[in-house]
C-alpha positions as CSV (number, residue, x, y, z in Angstrom):
1,X,0.0,0.0,0.0
2,X,1.3,3.4,-0.9
3,X,1.7,5.7,2.1
4,X,2.5,9.4,2.2
5,X,4.2,10.9,5.3
6,X,3.7,14.6,6.1
7,X,5.8,16.7,8.4
8,X,4.8,19.2,11.1
9,X,1.8,21.4,10.2
10,X,2.0,24.2,12.9
11,X,-1.2,25.9,12.1
12,X,-0.7,25.6,8.3
13,X,-3.1,22.8,7.6
14,X,-5.1,24.9,5.1
15,X,-2.0,25.5,3.1
16,X,-0.3,22.1,3.3
17,X,-3.2,19.6,3.2
18,X,-4.4,20.6,-0.3
19,X,-0.9,19.7,-1.5
20,X,-1.2,16.4,0.3
21,X,-4.6,15.7,-1.4
22,X,-3.0,16.5,-4.8
23,X,0.0,14.2,-4.1
24,X,-2.3,11.4,-2.8
25,X,-4.4,11.5,-6.0
26,X,-1.3,11.7,-8.2
27,X,0.2,8.4,-7.0
28,X,-3.1,6.8,-5.8
29,X,-1.9,6.5,-2.2
30,X,-4.3,4.8,0.2
31,X,-2.8,6.0,3.4
32,X,-1.5,9.3,4.8
33,X,0.4,9.7,8.1
34,X,0.6,13.2,9.6
35,X,3.5,13.4,12.1
36,X,2.0,15.8,14.6
37,X,2.5,19.4,15.8
38,X,-0.7,20.6,14.3
39,X,-0.7,23.5,16.7
40,X,1.4,26.5,17.7
41,X,3.6,28.7,15.6
42,X,5.5,32.0,16.0
43,X,3.4,34.8,17.4
44,X,0.1,32.9,17.2
45,X,-0.6,32.0,20.8
46,X,-3.3,34.6,21.3
47,X,-5.2,34.0,18.1
48,X,-7.8,31.5,19.2
49,X,-9.8,31.8,16.0
50,X,-6.8,30.7,14.0
51,X,-6.5,27.6,16.1
52,X,-10.2,26.7,15.7
53,X,-10.1,27.3,12.0
54,X,-7.1,25.1,11.6
55,X,-8.3,22.3,13.8
56,X,-11.8,22.3,12.2
57,X,-10.2,22.2,8.7
58,X,-7.9,19.4,9.7
59,X,-10.8,17.3,11.2
60,X,-13.0,17.9,8.1
61,X,-10.0,17.0,5.8
62,X,-9.4,13.7,7.5
63,X,-13.1,12.9,7.3
64,X,-13.2,13.7,3.6
65,X,-10.1,11.6,2.9
66,X,-11.5,8.7,4.8
67,X,-14.7,8.9,2.8
68,X,-12.7,8.5,-0.4
69,X,-11.0,5.4,0.9
70,X,-7.7,6.9,2.1
71,X,-6.7,6.0,5.7
72,X,-5.4,8.9,7.7
73,X,-3.3,8.4,10.8
74,X,-2.7,11.4,13.0
75,X,0.3,11.3,15.3
76,X,0.7,13.4,18.4
77,X,3.5,16.0,18.6
78,X,5.1,17.8,21.5
79,X,3.2,21.0,20.7
80,X,-0.1,19.1,20.8
81,X,0.5,17.2,24.0
82,X,0.1,20.1,26.5
83,X,-3.5,20.5,25.5
84,X,-4.1,16.9,26.6
85,X,-2.3,17.3,30.0
86,X,-3.7,20.8,30.7
87,X,-0.2,22.1,31.4
88,X,0.1,24.7,28.7
89,X,3.6,26.0,27.8
90,X,4.5,29.6,27.0
91,X,4.1,29.0,23.3
92,X,0.7,27.3,23.7
93,X,-2.6,29.1,23.0
94,X,-3.4,31.1,26.1
95,X,-6.5,33.1,25.2
96,X,-10.0,32.1,23.9
97,X,-12.1,34.0,21.4
98,X,-13.3,36.1,24.4
99,X,-10.6,37.6,26.6
100,X,-12.1,36.1,29.8
101,X,-11.7,32.5,28.7
102,X,-9.3,30.6,31.0
103,X,-6.4,28.6,29.8
104,X,-7.9,25.4,31.3
105,X,-11.0,26.0,29.1
106,X,-8.8,26.5,26.1
107,X,-6.9,23.3,26.8
108,X,-10.1,21.3,27.2
109,X,-11.6,22.6,24.0
110,X,-8.4,21.8,22.0
111,X,-8.1,18.4,23.7
112,X,-11.7,17.5,22.5
113,X,-10.8,18.4,19.0
114,X,-7.6,16.3,19.2
115,X,-9.7,13.4,20.4
116,X,-12.0,13.9,17.4
117,X,-8.9,13.9,15.2
118,X,-7.8,10.6,16.8
119,X,-4.2,11.3,17.7
120,X,-1.8,8.5,18.7
121,X,1.9,8.3,19.6
122,X,3.2,6.0,16.9
123,X,2.4,3.6,14.1
124,X,4.3,1.0,12.0
125,X,4.5,0.9,8.2
126,X,6.4,-1.7,6.1
127,X,9.0,-2.3,8.8
128,X,9.3,1.4,9.7
129,X,8.5,2.8,13.1
130,X,6.8,6.2,12.7
131,X,6.5,8.8,15.4
132,X,6.7,12.6,15.9
133,X,10.2,12.7,17.2
134,X,11.6,9.2,17.3
135,X,12.6,6.4,19.8
136,X,16.1,6.7,21.2
137,X,18.0,3.8,22.8
138,X,16.1,2.0,25.6
139,X,12.8,3.4,24.5
140,X,10.2,0.6,24.2
141,X,7.1,0.6,22.0
142,X,4.0,-0.1,24.0
143,X,0.5,-1.1,22.9
144,X,-1.1,2.1,24.2
145,X,1.2,4.1,21.9
146,X,-0.2,2.4,18.8
147,X,-3.9,3.3,19.3
148,X,-5.8,6.5,19.4
149,X,-5.5,8.3,22.7
150,X,-8.3,9.0,25.1
151,X,-8.7,11.5,27.9
152,X,-8.8,8.9,30.7
153,X,-6.3,9.2,33.6
154,X,-3.9,6.6,32.3
155,X,-3.5,8.1,28.9
156,X,-3.1,11.7,30.3
157,X,-0.5,10.4,32.7
158,X,1.4,8.6,30.0
159,X,1.3,11.7,27.7
160,X,2.4,13.9,30.6
161,X,5.4,11.7,31.3
162,X,6.4,11.9,27.6
163,X,5.7,15.6,27.3
164,X,8.0,16.4,30.3
165,X,10.9,14.3,29.0
166,X,12.8,16.6,26.7
167,X,16.4,16.0,25.9
168,X,19.4,18.4,26.2
169,X,19.1,19.4,22.5
170,X,15.6,20.8,23.3
171,X,16.3,22.5,26.6
172,X,15.6,19.5,28.9
173,X,17.8,17.4,31.2
174,X,16.9,13.9,30.1
175,X,19.5,11.6,28.7
176,X,16.8,9.6,26.9
177,X,14.2,12.0,25.5
178,X,10.7,10.8,24.7
179,X,9.2,10.1,21.3
180,X,7.6,13.5,21.5
181,X,10.9,15.4,22.1
182,X,13.9,13.5,20.7
183,X,16.0,15.7,18.4
184,X,17.4,14.1,15.2
185,X,20.9,14.6,16.7
186,X,19.9,12.6,19.8
187,X,18.5,9.8,17.6
188,X,21.8,9.6,15.8
189,X,23.9,9.7,19.0
190,X,21.8,7.1,20.8
191,X,20.1,4.9,18.1
192,X,17.6,2.4,19.1
193,X,18.9,-1.0,17.9
194,X,15.5,-2.5,18.3
195,X,13.9,0.0,15.9
196,X,16.7,0.8,13.4
197,X,14.3,2.1,10.7
198,X,12.4,5.2,11.8
199,X,10.5,8.0,10.1
200,X,10.2,11.2,12.2
201,X,9.3,14.9,12.1
202,X,10.1,17.5,14.8
203,X,13.5,18.6,13.7
204,X,13.1,21.1,10.8
205,X,14.9,20.1,7.5
206,X,15.6,21.9,4.3
207,X,14.4,18.8,2.4
208,X,14.0,15.0,2.9
209,X,17.4,13.3,2.8
210,X,17.5,9.7,1.6
211,X,21.3,9.7,1.1
212,X,23.3,6.6,1.8
213,X,24.0,6.2,5.5
214,X,20.9,8.2,6.5
215,X,18.2,6.1,4.9
216,X,17.4,4.3,8.1
217,X,16.4,7.5,9.9
218,X,14.3,9.8,7.8
219,X,13.1,13.3,8.9
220,X,10.1,14.7,7.0
221,X,9.7,18.1,8.8
222,X,10.0,20.2,5.6
223,X,7.2,22.8,6.0
224,X,8.9,25.2,8.5
225,X,8.6,28.9,8.0
226,X,10.8,31.4,9.8
227,X,9.6,34.8,10.9
228,X,11.0,38.0,9.3
229,X,10.6,41.7,10.2
230,X,9.1,42.7,6.9
231,X,5.9,41.6,4.9
232,X,4.8,38.9,4.4
233,X,6.7,38.3,7.7
234,X,7.7,34.7,7.0
235,X,10.3,33.0,4.8
236,X,10.7,29.4,3.7
237,X,13.1,27.2,5.7
238,X,12.0,23.9,4.1
239,X,11.0,22.9,0.6
240,X,7.7,21.2,1.5
241,X,8.8,17.7,0.3
242,X,6.6,14.7,1.1
243,X,7.8,11.1,1.7
244,X,6.3,8.2,-0.2
245,X,6.6,4.6,0.9
246,X,5.6,1.6,-1.1
247,X,6.5,-2.0,0.0
248,X,9.2,-0.7,2.2
249,X,10.8,1.5,-0.5
250,X,11.0,5.2,0.1
251,X,11.0,8.1,-2.4
252,X,10.6,11.9,-2.2
253,X,7.7,13.8,-3.7
254,X,8.2,17.5,-4.4
255,X,5.4,20.0,-4.0
256,X,5.0,23.6,-5.1
257,X,5.1,24.8,-1.4
258,X,7.8,27.4,-2.1
259,X,5.8,29.9,-4.0
260,X,4.8,33.5,-3.3
261,X,1.1,32.5,-3.0
262,X,1.9,30.4,0.0
263,X,3.2,33.3,1.9
264,X,0.5,35.7,0.8
265,X,-2.2,33.2,1.8
266,X,-0.5,32.7,5.2
267,X,-0.4,36.5,5.7
268,X,-4.2,36.7,4.9
269,X,-5.0,33.9,7.4
270,X,-3.0,35.4,10.2
271,X,-3.3,39.1,9.4
272,X,-6.7,39.7,11.1
C-alpha cells in the first residue's frame, strides 16, 4: 500500500493539506500519516480563531479523505501534548475568542478536537517505526502508543510523562528524550537498535534526505517557515517535500510549497 508521510503542520493545515490531497491523487496513495505538531507557531498563541479554523479544517479534511478510501493516521506532537495534559507552555494558546476564557478551558476545547482527530503516539508501516520525534535507545514501543489516545487518567498520565521528557538538545535534562521530544541529533547519537528504521518529524529540515547512510532514519519536517521583520513576515526554511513509501521502498515527492502564493495566503490567514 502506498503511504504518504507529512511533516509538522504548525497551524498551516489549510496551506499544506491541499498539496497532500493532490499528491495522494497523483500516486493513488491509500494512506496518509501526519506526524504531529498541528498546533502553535510563531506569534500565534493569542489567536484562538486561527486555532479553531485550523483544527476544524484538519478534522474535516481527515473525514473527507477517509470517505474517499484513504486511511489517515494522525500522530501526536510535543506541541499538541500540553492540551491533553492541561499544562500549557509559554508557546501554547493562552486566550480564547473572548478575553475572559481561562487557559484550562482552552486546553479542554483543543483536547476535545484532538480526540475527534484521533491522535496517537506511533504507528508502523512496512517495517518502519513512525512517530513525531523518534525512539532513542532503551525506548520501548507499548500497545497504548499504537492506538488513538483517550482523555482517561492513564492516557493523560502517559502523555504527561512523555511531554515532560525533553532532551538536552531541546532544553531539557533527560539523557533519553521521549518520542515527543527526541531531536534528530539525539536519535543519531543514541540509536535504538530494536527499531533501526524510523520516520520522524520534529527537527526542521531543508528537504528530505535519503542519502546513503541516512536512509534508516528519515526526517520529514519540511514545512517550517521562519519569521521575518518585513511583509509577508515569513520566509521558507523547508521545501515542502513529502515522503512516499511503497512496499518498504522510500522516495521523495516534491510540491509547489515554495511559491509566493503560499506566503501571501498565510499572511491573509494570520493578518486579522
